[in-house]
C-alpha atoms as one frame of an Amber mdcrd trajectory, in Angstrom:
protein
   0.065  -0.023  -0.005   1.081   3.586  -0.578   1.595   6.024   2.197  -1.623
   7.706   1.231  -3.432   4.389   1.359  -2.181   3.716   4.833  -3.038   7.182
   6.043  -6.717   6.653   5.055  -6.888   3.202   6.760  -7.157   4.037  10.558
  -6.843   0.482  11.897  -4.475  -2.462  12.007  -5.703  -4.474   9.108  -3.150
  -4.374   6.298  -4.158  -6.140   3.036  -1.330  -7.460   0.812  -1.487  -6.300
  -2.742   0.847  -8.991  -3.913  -1.301 -11.794  -2.925  -4.441 -10.045  -4.221
  -2.740  -9.648  -7.499  -1.789 -13.359  -7.581  -5.290 -14.451  -6.830  -6.836
 -12.106  -9.357  -4.246 -12.884 -12.008  -5.102 -16.521 -11.591  -8.833 -16.043
 -11.806  -8.534 -13.571 -14.832  -6.474 -16.184 -16.706  -9.528 -18.429 -17.036
 -11.728 -17.476 -20.036 -14.838 -18.610 -18.087 -18.134 -17.456 -19.591 -21.057
 -19.877 -18.884 -23.064 -21.432 -21.777 -20.130 -21.334 -24.206 -19.579 -24.997
 -24.946 -16.135 -24.512 -26.423 -14.911 -22.946 -23.233 -16.375 -25.446 -20.804
 -12.928 -26.620 -19.784 -12.047 -22.963 -18.918 -15.284 -22.551 -16.902 -14.439
 -25.788 -15.042 -10.889 -24.671 -14.298 -12.116 -21.469 -12.783 -14.447 -23.408
 -10.599 -11.701 -25.783  -9.511  -9.281 -23.038  -8.689 -11.845 -21.254  -6.488
 -12.694 -24.581  -4.665  -8.989 -25.052  -3.976  -8.532 -21.324  -2.787 -11.468
 -21.647  -0.374 -10.169 -24.982   0.929  -6.789 -23.399   1.696  -8.620 -21.062
   3.980  -9.796 -23.995   6.109 -13.440 -23.900   4.886 -15.541 -26.931   4.065
 -16.200 -26.730   0.391 -18.881 -28.421  -1.738 -19.971 -28.070  -5.333 -23.636
 -28.053  -6.248 -24.699 -28.628  -9.896 -27.496 -26.271 -11.061 -30.061 -26.847
 -13.747 -28.051 -24.823 -16.264 -24.970 -27.047 -15.909 -22.885 -24.643 -13.884
 -21.726 -25.560 -10.370 -22.296 -23.316  -7.499 -19.547 -23.434  -4.869 -20.521
 -23.195  -1.274 -17.819 -23.001   1.392 -18.802 -23.067   5.084 -17.556 -22.659
   8.634 -19.906 -23.494  11.489 -20.767 -20.857  14.003 -19.399 -21.053  17.629
 -22.321 -21.343  19.956 -25.269 -19.194  19.030 -23.193 -16.781  16.952 -25.038
 -15.560  13.819 -24.125 -16.689  10.239 -23.020 -14.391   7.442 -23.242 -15.307
   3.741 -20.740 -13.875   1.265 -21.495 -13.991  -2.428 -19.627 -13.506  -5.731
 -19.482 -15.325  -9.003 -16.602 -16.820 -11.149 -18.222 -16.656 -14.632 -17.698
 -13.684 -16.870 -19.218 -12.193 -20.071 -17.376 -13.066 -23.243 -14.329 -10.814
 -23.973 -15.431 -10.224 -27.605 -12.756  -9.302 -30.189  -9.505  -9.859 -28.315
  -7.634  -7.614 -30.703  -9.747  -4.637 -29.540  -8.262  -4.858 -26.124  -5.093
  -2.948 -25.249  -3.601  -6.065 -23.636  -4.591  -9.744 -23.606  -7.974  -9.890
 -21.752  -6.910 -13.035 -19.858  -3.596 -11.720 -18.623  -4.020  -9.306 -15.611
  -2.038  -6.253 -16.714  -1.145  -3.192 -14.733  -1.345   0.198 -16.542  -1.352
   3.617 -14.774  -2.286   2.197 -11.426  -5.199  -0.030 -12.643  -5.414  -3.732
 -13.282  -6.890  -4.721 -16.684  -8.469  -8.029 -17.676 -11.873  -9.631 -18.244
 -13.566 -10.114 -14.847 -10.999  -7.886 -13.135 -14.007  -6.090 -11.566 -17.091
  -8.111 -12.444 -16.917 -10.317 -10.598 -13.463 -11.883 -10.097 -12.226  -8.739
  -8.455 -14.948  -9.194  -5.825 -14.056 -12.747  -5.407 -10.409 -11.903  -4.821
 -11.649  -9.242  -2.234 -13.501 -12.034  -0.375 -10.421 -14.185  -0.267  -8.312
 -11.388   1.074 -10.927 -10.433   3.719 -11.046 -14.101   4.906  -7.214 -14.197
   5.206  -7.257 -10.865   7.028  -9.840 -12.135   9.404  -7.886 -15.309  10.164
  -4.694 -13.403  10.602  -6.437 -11.098  13.163  -8.043 -13.625  15.462 -10.780
 -15.127  13.379 -14.470 -14.975  14.197 -17.174 -16.959  16.001 -19.534 -16.251
  13.155 -20.803 -18.930  10.949 -19.623 -18.277   7.365 -21.135 -19.262   4.001
 -19.183 -18.258   0.922 -21.391 -18.741  -2.247 -19.616 -18.448  -5.558 -21.894
 -18.758  -8.522 -21.014 -20.094 -11.954 -23.779 -18.886 -14.156 -24.664 -15.327
 -12.988 -23.902 -13.532 -16.308 -25.759 -15.731 -18.715 -27.902 -18.155 -16.810
 -28.152 -17.441 -13.141 -31.926 -16.996 -13.127 -32.343 -20.690 -13.929 -29.387
 -21.847 -11.982 -28.713 -20.509  -8.481 -32.289 -19.319  -7.962 -33.556 -22.864
  -8.648 -30.978 -24.269  -6.254 -32.154 -21.883  -3.532 -35.717 -23.011  -4.136
 -34.754 -26.716  -3.928 -32.308 -26.517  -1.040 -32.795 -23.365   0.931 -30.928
 -24.701   4.037 -27.665 -24.240   2.033 -28.154 -20.473   2.008 -29.785 -19.791
   5.428 -28.054 -16.773   7.034 -28.672 -13.764   9.326 -26.835 -11.335   7.068
 -26.022 -11.637   3.326 -23.261  -9.570   1.784 -23.489  -9.508  -2.037 -20.247
  -8.291  -3.555 -21.414  -7.654  -7.200 -21.776  -3.914  -7.071 -19.496  -1.013
  -6.193 -18.794   2.625  -5.523 -20.080   5.710  -7.194 -16.393   6.685  -7.774
 -13.016   5.530  -6.768 -12.500   6.245  -3.042 -16.152   6.883  -2.252 -17.629
   4.114  -0.020 -21.062   3.184  -1.301 -23.983   0.948  -0.524 -26.517  -0.014
  -3.163 -30.027  -0.156  -1.782 -32.117  -0.983  -4.803 -31.841  -2.921  -8.065
 -34.140  -2.993 -11.060 -35.686  -6.262 -12.119 -36.820  -6.859 -15.573 -37.394
  -9.155 -18.540 -36.206 -10.034 -22.026 -38.840  -9.367 -24.690 -38.458 -10.784
 -28.190 -40.656  -9.288 -30.982 -41.052 -10.829 -34.346 -42.977  -9.041 -37.197
 -43.946 -10.584 -40.525 -45.748  -8.709 -43.338 -44.978 -10.641 -46.651 -44.637
 -14.180 -47.861 -41.104 -13.405 -48.942 -38.757 -10.508 -49.947 -40.024  -8.605
 -52.975 -38.385  -6.020 -55.310 -38.470  -2.564 -53.775 -38.702  -0.996 -57.186
 -41.839  -2.927 -58.145 -43.571  -3.032 -54.780 -41.856  -0.522 -52.439 -44.197
   2.293 -51.256 -47.286   0.123 -50.971 -45.960  -3.134 -49.684 -45.623  -3.134
 -45.861 -42.013  -3.524 -44.754 -41.645  -5.646 -41.620 -38.489  -3.611 -40.514
 -40.475  -0.369 -40.885 -43.300  -1.896 -38.860 -40.882  -2.853 -36.043 -39.308
   0.527 -35.940 -42.778   2.007 -35.560 -43.410  -0.368 -32.667 -40.137   0.441
 -30.997 -40.691   4.223 -31.334 -44.059   3.935 -29.664 -42.341   2.872 -26.410
 -40.725   6.357 -26.015 -41.981   9.872 -25.967 -40.456  12.829 -27.738 -37.970
  13.243 -24.945 -36.795   9.601 -25.087 -38.557   8.666 -21.843 -39.962   5.153
 -21.666 -43.747   5.078 -21.907 -45.766   1.857 -21.634 -49.502   2.181 -21.587
 -50.767   1.401 -18.093 -47.387   1.854 -16.442 -46.344   4.832 -14.236 -42.924
   5.904 -15.582 -42.583   9.281 -13.754 -41.289   8.248 -10.243 -38.619  10.367
  -8.630 -35.433   8.875  -6.842 -35.362   9.870  -3.190 -31.813   8.915  -2.349
 -28.413  10.469  -3.253 -28.354  12.382  -6.459 -26.547  11.339  -9.673 -25.374
  14.543 -11.339 -25.710  15.132 -15.034 -22.014  15.748 -15.294 -20.995  12.541
 -13.574 -23.588  10.506 -15.502 -22.326  11.921 -18.875 -18.775  11.039 -17.922
 -19.647   7.585 -16.538 -21.768   6.667 -19.566 -19.330   8.082 -22.116 -22.012
  10.320 -23.694 -20.466  12.175 -26.670 -20.189  15.989 -26.597 -23.304  17.635
 -27.885 -25.546  14.610 -27.398 -28.406  15.254 -25.039 -29.338  13.006 -22.117
 -32.866  11.569 -22.321 -35.670  13.330 -20.455 -36.456  16.853 -19.697 -34.724
  19.359 -17.361 -37.069  18.001 -14.583 -35.880  14.326 -15.109 -32.667  13.655
 -13.147 -30.435  10.810 -14.194 -31.201   9.023 -10.873 -34.870   9.149 -11.632
 -34.354   7.684 -15.074 -31.980   4.803 -14.117 -32.953   3.923 -10.582 -36.609
   4.838 -10.022 -38.348   4.274 -13.420 -38.786   1.453 -15.958 -36.648   1.512
 -19.008 -36.636  -0.241 -22.320 -33.537  -0.780 -24.545 -33.515  -2.418 -27.914
 -30.534  -4.651 -27.525 -30.714  -6.414 -30.837 -32.357  -5.852 -34.215 -32.463
  -8.019 -37.255 -33.826  -7.596 -40.733 -31.338  -7.768 -43.613 -27.688  -7.181
 -42.604 -26.225  -4.044 -44.358 -23.443  -6.220 -45.967 -26.184  -8.348 -47.544
 -28.589  -5.542 -48.510 -30.491  -5.818 -51.804 -33.234  -3.722 -53.316 -36.012
  -5.590 -51.579 -38.857  -5.005 -49.064 -38.242  -6.882 -45.820 -40.833  -9.665
 -45.177 -39.624 -10.308 -41.572 -37.882  -8.457 -38.799 -36.962  -9.280 -35.165
 -35.894  -7.227 -32.167 -34.801  -8.140 -28.571 -35.833  -5.727 -25.931 -34.374
  -5.530 -22.449 -36.898  -4.256 -19.985 -35.788  -2.841 -16.604 -38.338  -2.455
 -13.725 -37.602  -0.458 -10.597 -38.273  -1.443  -6.950 -41.933  -0.993  -6.118
 -43.246  -2.477  -9.308 -44.015  -6.056 -10.298 -41.779  -7.112 -13.234 -44.175
  -9.730 -14.567 -46.960  -7.150 -14.650 -44.948  -4.508 -16.322 -43.638  -7.084
 -18.930 -47.202  -8.179 -19.674 -48.331  -4.584 -20.100 -45.361  -4.017 -22.528
 -46.555  -7.029 -24.485 -50.059  -5.555 -24.682 -48.594  -2.123 -25.608 -46.687
  -3.716 -28.494 -49.764  -5.632 -29.769 -51.857  -2.401 -29.663 -49.224  -0.358
 -31.486 -48.415  -2.796 -34.309 -49.312  -1.010 -37.631 -51.013  -2.126 -40.726
 -52.247  -5.423 -39.363 -48.801  -6.838 -39.401 -48.355 -10.331 -37.828 -46.529
  -9.937 -34.635 -45.353 -12.374 -31.929 -44.164 -11.268 -28.540 -42.202 -13.578
 -26.268 -41.564 -12.874 -22.629 -38.573 -14.544 -20.857 -36.127 -14.271 -17.973
 -38.609 -12.216 -15.800 -36.943 -11.249 -12.492 -38.281  -9.048  -9.733 -36.698
  -5.783  -8.530 -35.005  -5.585  -5.088 -34.732  -3.042  -2.408 -33.273  -3.111
   1.197 -33.361  -0.837   4.215 -30.063   0.996   4.665 -30.950   1.509   8.422
 -31.024  -2.225   9.232 -28.398  -3.089  11.952 -26.259  -5.195   9.660 -26.523
  -2.869   6.709 -25.774   0.154   8.878 -22.839  -1.609  10.431 -21.394  -2.457
   6.990 -21.785   1.126   5.963 -19.820   2.198   9.055 -17.037  -0.367   8.245
 -16.936   0.983   4.765 -16.534   4.637   5.792 -13.945   3.607   8.319 -11.948
   1.535   5.822 -11.897   4.551   3.423 -11.226   7.099   6.017 -14.359   8.852
   4.754 -16.779  11.100   6.583 -19.903  10.070   4.529 -21.317   6.983   2.895
 -23.021   7.220  -0.595 -26.437   5.420  -0.695 -27.617   4.847  -4.265 -29.602
   2.641  -6.490 -28.610   0.561  -9.511 -30.313   0.166 -12.815 -29.006  -3.377
 -13.068 -30.423  -6.637 -11.953 -29.150  -9.411  -9.660 -31.959 -12.047  -9.669
 -30.337 -13.754  -6.646 -31.251 -10.828  -4.329 -34.974 -11.218  -4.721 -34.841
 -14.968  -4.417 -32.945 -14.714  -1.161 -35.221 -11.995   0.129 -38.278 -14.054
  -0.578 -36.741 -17.175   0.998 -35.207 -15.516   4.035 -37.306 -12.364   4.732
 -35.667 -11.817   8.089 -32.141 -11.810   6.714 -30.501  -8.448   5.948 -29.133
  -8.212   2.431 -26.347  -5.578   1.609 -24.917  -4.822  -1.839 -21.417  -3.392
  -2.308 -18.186  -4.194  -4.016 -15.065  -3.228  -5.987 -16.691  -2.016  -9.191
 -16.948   1.717 -10.040 -17.680   3.604 -13.250 -14.078   3.546 -14.574 -14.085
  -0.225 -14.551 -15.965  -0.563 -17.797 -17.476  -3.901 -16.858 -18.719  -6.091
 -19.721 -16.694  -3.874 -22.076 -13.265  -3.833 -23.815 -10.391  -3.103 -21.370
 -12.320  -3.903 -18.155 -10.282  -2.934 -15.190 -10.206  -2.493 -11.431  -8.481
  -0.042  -9.085  -6.542  -2.290  -6.646  -7.083   0.173  -3.792 -10.745  -0.521
  -4.082 -10.107  -4.295  -3.549  -7.907  -3.428  -0.596 -10.308  -1.132   1.113
 -13.412  -3.222   0.489 -11.505  -6.207   1.904 -10.812  -4.255   5.036 -14.382
  -3.184   5.407 -15.624  -6.658   5.006 -13.095  -8.001   7.645 -14.098  -5.225
  10.051 -17.717  -6.286   9.619 -16.907  -9.984  10.207 -14.967  -9.010  13.302
 -17.896  -6.910  14.804 -21.119  -8.383  13.626 -23.016 -10.150  16.391 -20.869
  -8.851  19.084
């Protein structure tokens, strides 16, 4: 740690960057997306490495196959007497790295540049897994704990977790029973700003298929009168937004205001990489926090008609789009998805044939930041960072696990935090992590495990 890092850590816990780098380097070396058959060996290798790392910490480790063919790892330590149990969560799968040549360095070789560590999964979520490992080492080196511990490391969060770990929780809830659940799959609003996330949007995947013709026809002979399926689908998509770009689904209130910490327009533009001169969606009365944390949102994440490289002078007979729906806490994701389906059917032009498929529906999540465990974690975070205040924010993303745990264990407190922050570029090219974030979050988690239940 640097002198500055030490100065902002007012306690005796001293994480070791070399062993954090060694752990994360090993984890990043595995190209371990789930549901990519040709990479099954890499996925298994990441799982096996994680099992071995947890066993070295003296935990009892078991592997639990899930319905989507990705083992969930559960490492446990029994509580002493009537001490409470804490569950720590992370995942070892990653999103695909895409075009490796687009990366500045090999995505599967952890590489340091300008004080940051680069590699696929460096932040999401192998950086959080490395954080857990360091926290558990620090805990043991500083006297251990009477707490019961359950470390849950999922193998299919990115591409299949809704059918995997959630089903395992339903089938064997005793494996996950805990008094406090710390989910490390989130992060800070900025480097050096301790943060708790108190809400997540749920959502759904919605596939829309439009057909208008028996087959492609010459645009010269028929264009202008023949209904183009791609045009119809564009009209449908446009109906889901108003003139300011705000999501509008008939029967759904999309005007809620966020009541927590603000998300300034300047920070949002920088974090999202919005190009100069391009406006944010919404009006002057719509704050970024309202739009991404408190309201439903629709994104067309895929569109297919005729690829540009294969374009010919023809009217499209068929077009498809994949929409990602996000639903904020306080709304029912299944209900909003159904209303979006009804909206699409009602706004399909020209009698076009349309099919709407709803899939991967998951409910939103919220937690009380004033709960005793969550409040204690917030205090540990501010202490680890040497900060005076804790940021309390929402997230526009989804973690289906949170709602499943909340429904199964309504009396357990669930807290979201982690090593990620906007500069990490998770899921993108040149994903990275600031190592000081891993160090400080590990210290905060160790402090929590030392103090909780006492």
